[in-house]
N, C-alpha and C positions, 0 to 999 in steps of 0.2 A: 504494500500500500504506500502511495507516494507520501502521505502525511507522516509516516513513521520511518521513512528511509533515512539512514545516517550515512554521511559521506566519509569514505575511507580514502584520504588523500594518497596514502602509500599505494593502495590498490589502483587508483586512477592513474598514478604516474607510471605504473607498469604498462598501461595501455595507451597512454598519450605521450607522444614525444614533442619536443620543442619544434622539430621540423614539421610535424603535422600541423601545428598551430601556425607556424610561419608561412607555410605554403598556402594555407587558407586566407592569409592576409595579403597575399600577392608576392611574397618573397620567391626568389628562384635560386637555383644552385649556380654558383660561379665556378664553372669547370676550369677556368684558367688558373684558379687557386689550387687545383688538384683535389683528389679525393683519397684521403688516407686516414690517419687517426683523427684528423680534423676536417671539417667541411665548412665552406663559407657560403652563407646565403645573403643575397642582396635584395633590397627593395628599390625599384626604379631601374632605369636603363643606365648604360655606361656613361651617358652624358649628364645625368642628373640623379646620382645615387642618393636616396633619402635615408638609407640605413644599411649597415653591414654587420652581421653577427657571425661569430665563429663558434660552431657547435663541436663539442668534444664528445667522444664515445657515441658517435652518431648511430652505430649499429645496435645499441642497447638503449631502448627508450627509457627505462627506469634510471639509468646512470647518466643520461644526457645532461650536460650543462652547457652554458654559452657565456661568451664575453665579447665586449667591444674594446677596441684598442684605445678608445678615448674615455673609457670608464663604463661601468654597468656590467653586471654579471649575475648569474643565478641559474635556477632550474626552470622547468616548464611553468611552475606556479609564478615565479618572478616575471617571466616573459608575458604571461597572460595578464598579470597585474599591471604591467607597463602599458598594455594595449586594451585595457578593460573597456574603454569607451567605444571600441570597434565592434563589440559583440552586443547583440540584442538580448540581454539577460537581465533579470531582476533578482533582488535578494535584500534581506534585512541589513546586511553588512557587506563590506567589500569581500570578505571571505566567502560568504554565501554566493555572491555573484561568480567568484572564481570557481567555486565548486560546480556551479551550473554550467559554466563553460567546459570544464573538464568532463562533466557527465555527458554533455552533448557529443563531444568528440569520442567518448568511450561507448556511446550507445547505451548509456545506463540512465535510470530514472533521475530526474532533477530533484533538488531538495524540496521540502514540503511547500504546499501552496501558500501557507502562512508566510513563508519567506519571500514571497513575490510582491509584498507590499513595499512601495517606495518610501523609505523612512526619512526622518527629518535630520539625522546627524550621521557623521562618520566617526571612526575611531582610529587612533594610532597606537601601535603596540609598544613604542618606546617614547622617551622624552627628548625633545629637541635640545641640543647643546650647541650654542653659537660658537663656542670655543673649539669645536671640532673642525671648523673651517677657516681657511685663509681666504680673505676677501680683498679684492682689488677693484678699483673703479674702472668703468668703461669710458672710453673717449673715442671721438671720431678718428683719432690717429691710430687706434687699435681696433678698427672695424674687424670683427671676427669673420672668418670665412663662412661660418654658419649663417650669419645675417645676410650676407650677399647671396648665399645659396638659396635662401628663402625669398629672395626677390626684393629685399629691403634696401632703400637708398640711404645716403648720409643724412638727409633731412629727417627721415623717420627715426634713425638712431639718435640724432641730436635731440629730438622731441622727447624721447623716452629714457635717455641715458642716466638721469637721476634715479630711475626706478629699476635699473639693471646693474649687475655686477659680475665679475669673474669670481668663481669660488673653487677652492681645492679642498677635497675631503682628506684630511690628514690621516684618517683611519682606513683609507682605501689603499691596500697594498698592491692592487693590480694596475692602478693608474695614478701617476704622479703629476698630472697636468691639471689645467684649469678647465672647468665647464662654465656655461652661462647660467647665472642664477637670477631668478625673479623673486625678490624678498616678499614673504607673507607677513602681514600684520593685521591687527584688529582695527586700527585706525590709521589715517594717512600719515600721522607723525608718531606712530607707536613703535614699540620694540619689535625686532624681527623675531618671528615665531616659526620660521621654516623657509624653504626655498622650493619653487618650481624649477627644475633643472633641465637643460638641454645641452647635448654634446655635439661635436662636429660631425660625427658619422651616424647620427640618428638616435643616440641615447636620449631617452626622456624619462623623467620620473620626478620624485620629490625627495628632499633630504630626509634622512632618518629622523622620525619624531615630529615631522612637520604638522602643525596644527591645522588640519583640514576641516575641523568641526566649526571653528568660529573665526579663523583668520583666512585671508585671501590676498592676492596681489592687487594693490590699490595704486593706480597711477593717475594722480592729479597733475597733468602735464603743464598746466599754466600756473600752478602754485597759488590758486585762489580758492581754497576749499569751501569757504563760506558762501561763495557766489556761484558754485558749480550748478549749471542748469540742465545738463544732460549727463546721464550715467549709463554707460554701456557695459553689458554683462557678456562674458565670453567663457569658453571652455579652456582656452590657453592664452598666454600672453602673446604668443606669435600671431594668433588670430586678431587680437586687439591692435597690434602694430600694423597688420595688413589692412584692417578696416580703416585705420587712420590714414594710411598712405593712399589708398584708393579713393577715399571720400574727403580728403583734406580740402579740396576746392569748395565743397558743399557745406562743410561743417566748421571751417576755420574761424568763423565769427562766434562760435559757441564757446562758453567756458565749460569744458568737458572733463570727465574723468572716466577711467576704464577699470574694469574689475575682471580678473581671471580666477575661476574656481579650480582650475587645474584638472578638469576632467571628472571631478566629484561634485556633489551638490549637497550642501547642508543648509537647513533653514537659517541657522545662526550666522553662517558666512554671509548670506544675502541680507539678513536683518541688520547686521553690523555695518555692512557697506551702505545700505540705505540710511542708516542712522548718521553716518559721517557726512552724507550729502542730502539732507532732508528736503531741499527745495528742487531737486533735480527730476526731470522727466526720465523715466526708466526705459531702457531699450533691450529687447531680447535679440542678442547676436549669437546665440548658441548654434551648434551645428544643425544642418538640415536633416540629419538622420532621425530615427525614431526617438533615441535617447535625448537628442537636442530639443526635439519638440516637447518632450515631457518636461525637460528643464524649464522651457519657456512657460509652460502652463503652471509649474510650481512657483516660478517667479511672479506670475500674475496673481496667483492665489495669495501669496504673501503680501503683495502690494495692496490687494483688495481686503486683506485681513479676514480671509475666509479659511475656515478649518476644512482642509481638503486632504483626502486620502486617495491615492491612486493604486489600484490593484490590477495585476495582469491576469488575464485568462488566456486560453490557448490562442484565440484569434481576435481578442478584443481587450479593452481596458475599462474598468469601472472607476468612475470619478464619483467619490462619495463625499458629499457635503453634510453639514450637520443635520439637515432635515430632508435631504433628497439624494437620489443616486441615478447616474446615467451610465449606460453601457455604450461605448463607442468603438467601432471597428478600428483595427490598427491603421488602415489607410485613411481614416478620417480624423485621426487624432492630431490636432494642431491648436494654435492659439486662437484662431478665429472661431473654431468650434467651441472652445472653452468659454469664450465670451458669449456665444449664442445661448448656451445652456445655463450659464451661471448668473447671467444678469449683471456681470461685473462692469466696472466703470471705465474700462479701456485705458487704464493708467499706463500699462506697458505697451510700447510701440514695437511692431515687428520690424527689426533691422537685420534680419538674417541675410546671408549671402544670397545672390541670385540662385534660383532653384536647381540649376544643373551643376552646382558646385557644393561639395560637402561643407566647406567652411570658407572664411574670408582669405586665409592664406592660400588655399587651393585656387581661389579666384585670382589672386595676384600672380600666381604661377601659371595660370591658364590651364589648370589641371581639372578637367571635368570628371564627375563621378557618375555612377549609375544609380544614385539615390533617387527614389521617386517620392516627391513630396506633393500632397494634395494642396492646391492653393485656390483662393477665391479670385474673382475678377480683379479686385483691388490689388491683391498681392501680385498677380501676373503683370498688371500695369506698372507696379512699383519695380518689379524685377527688370522689366524692359527699360524703364526710365534710368535705373542705376547702371545698366549695361551701356546705355547710350552716353550717360554722363562720364563713364570711365573710358569712353572712346572705343568700345567694342562694337563690331558690326553685328546687327541683329536683323 
């Protein structure tokens, strides 16, 4: 019975390899690197590699581990955790979601239906220690390769440089270099409580102990927190930078701030960000996939001060309010539908990337996705308008 099923991570690791998960995400074998004790898998083509991982013990799924030359290493659970936002799974916690991803690959039952409720907080297993990291400032003179690879120009880097740093994990004995860190805090001028991290060859993650329950990346790029009038929410700091770069001519007059939740969503992250900028119009800039649409709905419910629970069923979602419940098919679940059924006040504006792109960084790179997003006539017109404003032929 699904409700009583317990996940045995050790058993699942015997059935699911890092290569299984990587191939499903679009990685391919780099034959030029050879096939021996190690194999290299790459994401992207030879002209624009987005990630490279080296898999050890590739013939033994249970013993498989991986590493990147610029940092980041682990087993299949670590790899799934890094890419969790790419999978359409639900769970009460990050670990429940990871278990469901593993269960799908292993053709085993998912965890109980109770675990498919989208919860209001996340948890970290360790405590963040700022002294674990060496921190250096970013400047235009030290424009990292990764920023250029992501399509960002110097103007964009200069706009965000006060909210970005280089960090080195002194406890990482596999990598002695610096990665890019996006500091997490609970207020725009508060203490650092973690980092969203990106590496040159595709490593992405968060620093050990990062507070993803109530802290987030807050970038008030004009330095006028009290007068911020537009607040944009994203799943990653890179998406925020991409949005700014592509929309700068249209939004340059705004006193704006940007928030990255780092691929997770906690009610307290959002509430703390809104508290810092209480007079701002809120914008849903989350990804165009199903999870991104759920994040947009949760943002709107918080802004409307509605008590909302979202529960996944096999082919639909239940949106449960205090006194009513609505069942919505997967392909109809979006912000427009939320406002239609909830009677909300349309506080949150839809500022997602044009519908043929997963996120704003993919739009900057011209990298279309196969994500299918249901849209209203208004949203279709908005997408066309933004494409034309960005100089794209439509």
